[in-house]
C-alpha positions in Angstrom: 0.0 0.0 0.0 1.3 3.4 -1.0 1.7 6.2 1.6 -1.1 8.1 -0.1 -3.5 5.2 0.0 -2.6 4.5 3.7 -3.2 8.2 4.5 -6.6 8.1 2.7 -7.6 5.0 4.5 -6.8 6.5 7.9 -8.6 9.7 7.0 -11.8 7.7 6.2 -11.6 6.1 9.7 -10.4 8.9 11.9 -10.4 12.1 9.9 -12.4 15.1 11.1 -11.6 17.6 8.4 -14.4 20.2 8.0 -16.1 19.1 11.2 -17.0 21.4 14.0 -16.3 20.3 17.6 -17.2 21.8 20.9 -15.1 20.9 24.0 -16.3 21.9 27.5 -13.7 22.2 30.3 -11.1 23.4 27.8 -9.1 25.1 30.6 -8.3 21.7 32.2 -5.5 19.4 31.3 -7.7 16.7 29.8 -10.0 19.1 28.0 -7.1 21.1 26.6 -5.3 18.1 25.2 -8.6 16.8 23.6 -9.2 20.2 22.0 -5.7 20.3 20.5 -6.0 16.7 19.3 -9.4 17.4 17.6 -7.9 20.5 15.9 -4.8 18.5 14.7 -7.2 15.9 13.2 -8.8 18.7 11.1 -11.8 19.8 13.2 -12.6 23.5 13.9 -12.8 23.6 17.7 -14.9 25.8 20.0 -13.3 25.7 23.5 -15.6 26.4 26.5 -14.5 27.2 30.0 -15.3 29.5 32.9 -11.9 31.3 32.8 -11.1 33.4 29.7 -7.3 33.4 30.3 -6.6 29.7 29.9 -8.9 29.3 26.9 -7.3 32.3 25.2 -3.9 30.7 25.5 -5.2 27.4 24.2 -6.8 29.0 21.2 -3.5 30.7 20.4 -1.7 27.4 20.7 -4.1 25.7 18.4 -3.7 28.5 15.9 0.1 28.3 16.1 -0.2 24.6 15.2 -2.2 25.4 12.1 -5.7 24.7 13.6 -8.8 26.9 13.9 -10.4 27.5 17.3 -12.8 29.8 19.1 -12.6 30.4 22.8 -15.9 31.0 24.6 -16.4 31.8 28.3 -19.3 29.7 29.6 -20.4 27.8 32.7 -21.7 24.3 31.9 -24.2 24.5 34.7 -25.9 27.6 33.2 -28.2 26.9 30.3 -28.4 30.6 29.1 -24.6 30.7 28.8 -24.5 27.5 26.9 -27.2 28.6 24.5 -25.3 31.8 23.9 -22.2 29.8 23.2 -24.0 27.5 20.8 -25.3 30.6 18.9 -21.7 31.8 18.6 -20.6 28.5 17.2 -23.4 28.4 14.7 -22.8 32.0 13.6 -19.1 31.2 13.2 -19.2 27.8 11.5 -22.8 27.0 10.8 -23.0 23.6 12.5 -22.1 21.4 15.4 -20.8 17.9 14.7 -19.0 16.8 17.8 -19.5 17.6 21.5 -16.9 16.5 24.1 -18.1 17.0 27.7 -14.8 17.3 29.5 -15.9 19.8 32.2 -15.9 18.4 35.7 -13.7 17.6 38.6 -13.7 16.8 42.3 -15.0 19.3 44.9 -12.7 19.1 47.9 -15.5 19.9 50.4 -17.5 16.9 49.0 -14.8 14.4 50.0 -14.1 12.3 53.1 -10.9 12.9 54.9 -9.2 12.4 58.3 -11.0 15.5 59.5 -14.3 15.1 57.6 -16.3 11.9 57.9 -19.2 10.8 55.6 -21.6 12.0 58.3 -20.1 15.5 58.1 -20.6 16.0 54.4 -23.1 18.8 53.7 -25.9 18.4 51.2 -24.8 21.7 49.5 -21.3 20.5 48.8 -22.5 17.1 47.6 -24.9 18.9 45.3 -22.1 21.1 43.9 -20.2 18.0 42.8 -23.4 16.6 41.2 -24.1 19.9 39.4 -20.6 20.2 38.0 -20.1 16.7 36.8 -23.6 15.4 36.1 -25.7 18.4 35.3 -22.6 19.9 33.6 -22.8 17.0 31.2 -26.6 16.9 30.8 -27.1 20.6 30.0 -24.4 20.9 27.2 -25.8 17.7 25.7 -29.3 19.2 25.6 -28.1 22.5 24.0 -25.6 21.2 21.5 -27.5 18.0 20.6 -30.5 20.1 19.7 -28.3 22.0 17.3 -27.1 18.7 15.9 -30.6 17.4 15.5 -31.8 20.6 13.7 -28.9 20.8 11.4 -28.1 18.8 8.2 -24.9 17.2 9.6 -24.8 13.4 9.6 -22.6 11.2 11.9 -22.6 13.6 14.8 -21.0 12.4 18.1 -21.2 13.2 21.8 -18.3 12.0 23.9 -18.7 12.3 27.7 -15.8 12.1 30.0 -16.6 9.8 32.9 -14.1 8.2 35.3 -13.0 4.7 36.4 -14.4 5.7 39.9 -17.9 5.4 38.3 -17.7 1.6 38.5 -14.8 1.1 41.0 -15.4 3.9 43.6 -12.2 5.2 45.1 -12.0 6.1 48.7 -12.7 9.7 49.8 -14.4 11.0 46.5 -17.9 10.0 47.3 -19.8 12.7 45.5 -17.5 12.7 42.4 -17.8 8.9 42.0 -21.6 9.1 42.4 -21.8 11.9 39.8 -19.6 10.0 37.3 -21.8 6.9 37.7 -24.7 9.1 36.8 -22.7 10.3 33.7 -22.3 6.7 32.5 -26.0 5.9 33.0 -26.9 9.1 31.2 -24.6 8.3 28.4 -26.3 5.0 27.7 -29.8 6.4 28.1 -29.1 9.3 25.8 -27.6 7.0 23.2 -30.8 5.1 23.0 -33.0 8.1 23.1 -31.4 10.0 20.3 -31.0 7.0 18.1 -34.7 6.2 18.4 -35.5 9.7 17.3 -32.7 10.6 14.9 -31.4 7.3 13.7 -27.6 7.2 13.1 -27.3 11.0 13.0 -26.2 11.3 16.6 -24.2 8.8 18.6 -23.3 9.1 22.3 -20.4 7.4 24.1 -18.1 8.0 27.0 -14.5 7.5 28.1 -13.6 6.4 31.6 -10.1 7.5 32.4 -8.1 6.0 35.2 -5.7 8.2 37.1 -4.3 10.9 35.0 -1.8 13.5 36.4 -3.2 17.1 36.2 -2.8 20.2 38.2 -6.0 19.5 40.1 -4.8 16.3 41.6 -1.0 16.7 41.5 -0.6 17.6 45.2 -2.7 14.5 46.2 -0.5 12.2 44.1 2.9 13.7 44.3 4.8 15.3 47.1 6.9 18.5 46.9 9.9 16.6 45.6 7.9 14.8 42.9 7.8 11.5 44.7 4.6 9.6 45.3 2.3 10.4 48.2 0.7 7.5 50.1 -2.3 7.8 47.9 -0.1 7.9 44.8 1.6 4.7 45.9 -1.7 2.9 46.4 -2.7 3.9 42.9 0.6 2.6 41.4 0.1 -0.7 43.2 -3.3 -1.0 41.6 -2.2 0.0 38.1 -0.4 -2.7 36.0 1.1 0.0 33.8 2.9 1.4 36.8 2.4 5.0 36.0 -0.2 7.8 35.7 -1.8 8.5 32.4 -0.8 11.6 30.3 -3.6 13.8 29.0 -2.5 13.2 25.4 -3.2 9.5 25.8 -7.0 10.2 25.8 -6.9 11.9 22.4 -6.8 8.8 20.2 -9.9 7.4 21.9 -11.8 10.7 21.5 -10.8 10.8 17.8 -12.0 7.2 17.3 -15.4 7.8 19.0 -15.9 11.1 17.3 -14.9 9.9 13.8 -16.5 7.9 11.0 -14.7 4.7 12.0 -16.9 4.4 15.1 -20.2 4.7 13.2 -21.6 1.6 14.8 -20.3 2.4 18.3 -23.1 3.8 20.4 -23.9 3.8 24.1 -20.5 2.4 25.2 -17.9 3.4 27.8 -14.3 3.0 26.7 -11.8 2.5 29.6 -8.4 4.2 29.4 -6.7 3.3 32.7 -3.4 1.4 32.2 -5.1 -1.9 33.1 -6.4 -0.8 36.6 -10.0 -2.0 36.0 -8.8 -5.4 34.9 -6.5 -5.9 37.8 -7.6 -8.1 40.7 -4.8 -7.0 42.9 -3.2 -10.4 42.9 
């Protein structure tokens, strides 16, 4: 096979040239890596986040790499802001083909610790975690999937970012794990619902990352000298790969689920965790 034929074949499977992708949580390590990866695969990318500074820097990076991006300040728990963001995307590019719900994260006040037992958790903090991770996936799906359904685009894709803790709850992160379990259930429900109404026009899947090193969890996993904390050591013992994931290692799975090669993949959750979910501990 010639190089040209091989490139053409890969493009038919994974190419996103001319597609329009929306990535929430673009200011985070995972969302930022995903946005860059989509742009490098040929998509025009709208990056949503609550903080303008980080998304502005990301848009500049994508442009410097030859991509096209639009940064939009928006809170994924506020429908009006999401609707305004969707209008801007449609005005700019006329369509929405891909939505990656990467916004989310743990709420420290909604965790169990040495000084805060399960009985001490407040309903307000627990709800904050649910709003960010679960409602912050539901609302963007409502807003941008409506645009997909009303447009002429075919083969649209929603990719939700779940977590391995959805099925294998980690200690301490009670609200986060519960919210991500909701994300996985919602992913399967929405996949069926949209397919029943719109056929193969819109697919919905999710990715469940294991432990990836990011600024949000760095102090929990690494000490000041860069060595493993006690929690970090426990994670390494449970991860056959023997290391944390890097944000770029999620990109290929997103490209697969968002691209034409996954046209018959719907309602699934792909695990990217270095073998942690498969490991019995023995």
